[in-house]
C-alpha positions in Angstrom: 0.0 0.0 0.0 2.8 2.4 0.9 4.6 1.6 -2.2 1.5 2.3 -4.3 1.1 5.7 -2.6 4.7 6.7 -3.2 4.4 5.9 -6.9 1.2 7.9 -7.1 2.8 10.9 -5.4 5.8 10.6 -7.7 3.5 10.5 -10.7 1.7 13.6 -9.5 4.8 15.7 -8.8 6.8 14.7 -11.9 4.9 16.9 -14.3 5.1 19.9 -11.9 8.9 19.6 -11.6 9.3 19.4 -15.3 7.4 22.6 -15.7 9.6 24.3 -13.1 12.7 23.3 -14.9 11.3 24.7 -18.1 10.4 28.0 -16.4 13.9 28.3 -14.9 15.5 27.8 -18.3 13.2 30.4 -19.8 14.1 32.8 -17.0 17.8 32.2 -17.7 17.3 32.8 -21.4 15.4 36.0 -20.8 18.1 37.3 -18.4 20.8 36.6 -20.9 18.8 38.3 -23.6 18.3 41.3 -21.3 22.0 41.6 -20.6 22.8 41.4 -24.3 20.3 44.1 -25.1 21.5 46.3 -22.3 25.1 46.0 -23.5 24.0 46.8 -27.1 22.1 49.8 -25.8 25.1 51.1 -23.9 27.3 50.7 -26.9 24.9 52.6 -29.1 24.5 55.4 -26.5 28.3 55.7 -26.2 28.5 56.1 -30.0 25.9 58.8 -29.8 27.7 60.7 -27.0 31.4 60.2 -27.9 31.4 59.3 -31.6 32.0 56.1 -33.5 35.5 55.5 -32.1 34.5 56.2 -28.5 37.1 58.1 -26.4 39.5 57.9 -29.4 37.1 59.9 -31.6 38.7 63.3 -32.7 37.0 66.4 -31.5 36.1 67.3 -35.1 34.1 64.2 -35.6 32.3 64.2 -32.3 28.5 64.6 -32.6 27.1 68.0 -31.8 24.7 68.1 -28.8 21.9 70.5 -29.8 20.3 70.4 -26.4 23.5 71.4 -24.5 22.9 74.5 -22.5 25.7 77.1 -22.7 27.3 77.7 -19.3 27.6 81.3 -18.3 30.6 82.4 -16.3 30.0 85.8 -14.8 33.1 87.8 -14.1 34.0 89.3 -10.8 34.6 87.9 -7.4 32.2 85.8 -5.3 29.4 87.3 -3.4 30.5 88.7 -0.1 34.1 88.8 -1.1 35.8 92.0 0.0 37.7 93.5 -3.0 41.1 95.1 -2.7 40.8 97.6 -5.6 43.8 99.5 -7.0 46.6 100.3 -4.6 46.9 104.1 -4.0 50.4 105.5 -3.9 51.0 108.6 -1.7 53.2 111.4 -2.7 55.8 110.2 -0.1 55.9 106.8 -1.8 56.0 108.1 -5.3 59.3 108.5 -7.1 58.1 111.5 -9.1 55.2 113.9 -8.7 54.6 115.7 -12.0 52.0 118.5 -12.2 50.2 118.8 -15.5 48.2 121.8 -16.5 45.4 122.2 -19.0 44.2 125.1 -21.1 43.6 128.4 -19.4 41.2 129.8 -22.1 38.3 128.0 -23.7 39.2 127.3 -27.4 35.6 127.7 -28.5 34.4 131.0 -26.8 37.8 132.4 -25.7 36.7 132.7 -22.1 39.1 132.3 -19.2 38.6 128.9 -17.5 37.8 128.5 -13.8 39.7 126.2 -11.5 37.6 123.3 -10.3 39.8 120.8 -8.5 43.1 118.9 -8.8 42.9 115.1 -9.3 45.6 112.5 -8.9 46.3 110.0 -11.7 48.4 107.0 -10.4 50.6 105.2 -12.8 53.4 102.6 -12.7 56.0 103.7 -15.2 59.1 101.9 -16.5 62.3 103.6 -17.4 64.1 102.0 -20.4 67.8 101.1 -20.0 69.9 104.1 -20.8 73.5 103.4 -21.9 75.7 106.3 -21.1 79.2 106.9 -22.5 81.2 108.3 -19.6 84.8 109.7 -19.6 86.6 109.7 -16.3 89.5 112.2 -16.2 91.9 110.4 -13.8 94.3 112.7 -12.1 97.9 111.6 -11.4 99.9 113.1 -8.6 103.5 112.6 -7.4 105.1 113.1 -4.0 108.1 115.5 -4.4 109.8 113.9 -1.4 109.5 110.1 -1.9 108.7 110.4 -5.6 105.6 108.1 -5.2 102.9 108.4 -7.8 99.2 108.4 -6.9 96.7 107.6 -9.6 92.9 108.0 -9.4 90.9 104.8 -10.1 87.7 104.6 -12.2 84.9 103.4 -10.0 83.1 100.0 -10.6 85.1 98.8 -13.5 87.5 95.9 -14.0 91.1 96.5 -15.1 91.4 97.1 -18.9 87.6 96.9 -19.4 85.6 99.3 -21.4 82.3 98.1 -19.8 81.3 98.9 -16.2 80.5 96.3 -13.7 76.8 97.3 -13.6 76.6 96.8 -17.4 78.3 93.4 -17.2 76.0 92.4 -14.4 73.0 93.5 -16.3 74.1 91.6 -19.5 74.8 88.4 -17.5 71.5 88.6 -15.7 69.5 89.2 -18.9 71.3 86.4 -20.9 71.8 83.6 -18.3 68.7 84.2 -16.1 66.1 85.7 -18.5 67.5 84.0 -21.7 67.9 87.1 -23.8 70.2 86.5 -26.7 73.5 88.3 -27.1 72.4 89.7 -30.4 69.4 91.4 -28.8 71.5 92.6 -25.9 74.1 94.0 -28.2 71.5 95.9 -30.1 69.9 97.2 -26.9 73.1 98.3 -25.3 74.8 99.6 -28.5 77.7 97.2 -28.2 79.2 94.6 -30.4 78.1 91.0 -29.9 81.7 89.8 -29.9 82.5 92.2 -27.1 79.7 90.9 -24.9 80.7 87.3 -25.5 84.4 88.1 -24.7 83.3 89.9 -21.5 81.2 86.9 -20.4 84.2 84.6 -21.0 86.4 86.9 -18.9 83.9 86.9 -16.1 83.7 83.1 -16.2 87.5 82.8 -15.8 87.4 85.3 -12.9 84.5 83.5 -11.0 85.7 80.0 -11.7 87.6 79.6 -8.3 84.7 81.2 -6.4 82.6 78.0 -5.8 85.6 76.1 -4.4 86.5 79.1 -2.2 82.9 79.3 -0.9 82.8 75.6 -0.1 86.1 75.9 1.8 84.9 78.9 3.8 81.6 77.1 4.6 83.5 74.0 5.9 85.6 76.3 8.1 82.7 78.3 9.4 81.7 77.8 13.0 78.0 78.5 12.3 76.3 77.0 9.2 72.9 77.4 7.8 70.6 74.3 8.0 68.0 73.6 5.4 65.3 70.9 5.4 63.6 70.0 2.2 61.1 67.3 1.6 60.2 65.5 -1.6 57.3 63.4 -2.8 57.6 59.6 -3.2 54.9 57.8 -5.2 52.5 60.7 -4.8 52.8 60.8 -1.0 53.3 63.9 1.0 56.8 65.0 1.9 56.2 64.2 5.6 55.5 60.5 4.6 58.1 60.3 1.9 61.5 61.6 2.8 63.6 64.6 3.9 67.0 65.9 3.1 69.2 67.9 5.4 72.0 70.3 4.4 
């Protein structure tokens, strides 16, 4: 009897289990179809947004977005920001105070003008480099007793040089620091390019022993300057990377 019931129950459940398996297979198929359609939709949307080649599409071939709203960037500072305005220079701080007068008679009706007020106009001016040709008259004197000769020395100039120290310093700064060519400097200063190059070579020979002398004096000094400099390592902050001491 038990055996007959178990067979009956098995015969009743078997069609139901077969239907569940079919439904599960159908669900799997529909899920796979959904994933395929979603991937295809994303690919088509990317072509619409970025172009046929995706991120490799040139800017000239990217589709134009007609519905894109133009962003407006209004000038000026943020709301509530306290502006600094233009710095006002007082007469004590100014290098030059130049009064400028206007007409005294009206050019239309020939009537004398009345004084209203005096307004200040603040400017920042630049004075071009002015090259001056200077002649120093060096006096020579001799002691009548010991026959010693005293000669005046030209200020701020190296022996046998026709250029002053200030001119050489200006040329060296402009060329080696600001990368101005010797040709442009020669035209600006009214000198020959070869003269400037020869002067820079002479300065290089004169200053060649200076670094070694500075190092020697630094080693012999009782007090030295200490400097601590950090550097990044793999994008980390200097405190987490490393430090060098001088």
